[in-house]
C-alpha positions as CSV (number, residue, x, y, z in Angstrom):
1,X,130.0,108.2,92.0
2,X,128.4,105.5,94.1
3,X,124.8,104.7,93.3
4,X,124.0,103.2,96.6
5,X,124.1,104.7,100.1
6,X,127.3,103.8,101.8
7,X,126.1,102.6,105.1
8,X,123.3,102.8,107.6
9,X,119.6,103.5,106.9
10,X,117.6,106.6,106.5
11,X,114.4,107.3,108.4
12,X,112.9,109.7,106.0
13,X,112.9,107.8,102.8
14,X,109.1,107.4,102.4
15,X,106.2,109.6,101.5
16,X,102.4,109.2,101.5
17,X,100.2,109.8,98.5
18,X,98.2,113.1,98.3
19,X,94.5,113.1,99.4
20,X,93.1,114.8,96.3
21,X,90.5,116.7,98.3
22,X,88.4,119.6,97.1
23,X,85.4,120.4,94.9
24,X,85.3,118.1,91.8
25,X,82.2,119.5,90.1
26,X,81.6,123.3,90.0
27,X,78.3,125.2,90.3
28,X,76.3,124.6,87.1
29,X,78.1,121.4,86.0
30,X,76.1,118.4,85.2
31,X,76.3,115.4,87.6
32,X,75.5,111.8,86.8
33,X,74.4,109.2,89.3
34,X,77.4,108.3,91.5
35,X,79.6,111.1,90.4
36,X,81.7,112.7,93.2
37,X,80.9,116.3,93.8
38,X,83.1,117.2,96.8
39,X,85.9,115.3,98.6
40,X,86.5,116.7,102.0
41,X,87.9,116.0,105.5
42,X,85.1,116.5,108.0
43,X,81.7,118.2,107.2
44,X,82.8,121.5,105.7
45,X,80.1,121.3,103.0
46,X,76.8,119.6,103.9
47,X,74.7,117.5,101.5
48,X,71.5,118.9,100.2
49,X,68.9,117.5,97.8
50,X,69.7,114.5,95.6
51,X,73.2,114.0,97.1
52,X,74.5,111.8,99.9
53,X,77.6,111.7,102.1
54,X,79.9,108.7,102.2
55,X,81.7,107.5,105.3
56,X,84.8,109.5,104.4
57,X,82.7,112.6,104.1
58,X,82.7,112.4,100.3
59,X,79.5,114.0,98.8
60,X,78.2,112.2,95.7
61,X,75.1,112.5,93.4
62,X,72.2,110.1,93.6
63,X,70.3,111.6,90.7
64,X,71.3,113.2,87.4
65,X,71.1,117.0,87.2
66,X,73.0,120.2,87.7
67,X,75.1,121.0,90.7
68,X,74.0,123.9,92.9
69,X,76.0,125.4,95.7
70,X,74.5,127.6,98.5
71,X,74.8,128.4,102.1
72,X,72.7,127.7,105.2
73,X,72.6,129.2,108.6
74,X,73.1,126.4,111.2
75,X,73.4,126.3,115.0
76,X,76.7,124.9,116.2
77,X,77.1,122.8,119.3
78,X,78.0,125.8,121.4
79,X,74.8,127.7,120.4
80,X,76.5,130.0,117.8
81,X,75.0,130.6,114.4
82,X,77.4,129.8,111.6
83,X,77.1,129.7,107.8
84,X,77.7,126.2,106.3
85,X,78.0,125.4,102.7
86,X,75.4,123.2,101.1
87,X,75.5,121.4,97.8
88,X,72.5,119.9,95.9
89,X,71.8,118.3,92.5
90,X,68.7,119.8,90.8
């Protein structure tokens, strides 16, 4: 059997790396300064106390403590009330 393609090129011979999104520290886990709590695309979960959001919407801890998840009622841009997730380090 041949180990190389006989002729021509293929247009689908590449793939991108996965984005590894999701919650990295669960509720009650201990977070250190700079540890990533949530990696997300867009603002699905909002930052609370002692956490900040990076430019790619990554939420990371700015103080040591325990991770706490909760919800908050927030007005959307079209005047509808919606529940948003919120994460804090306490």
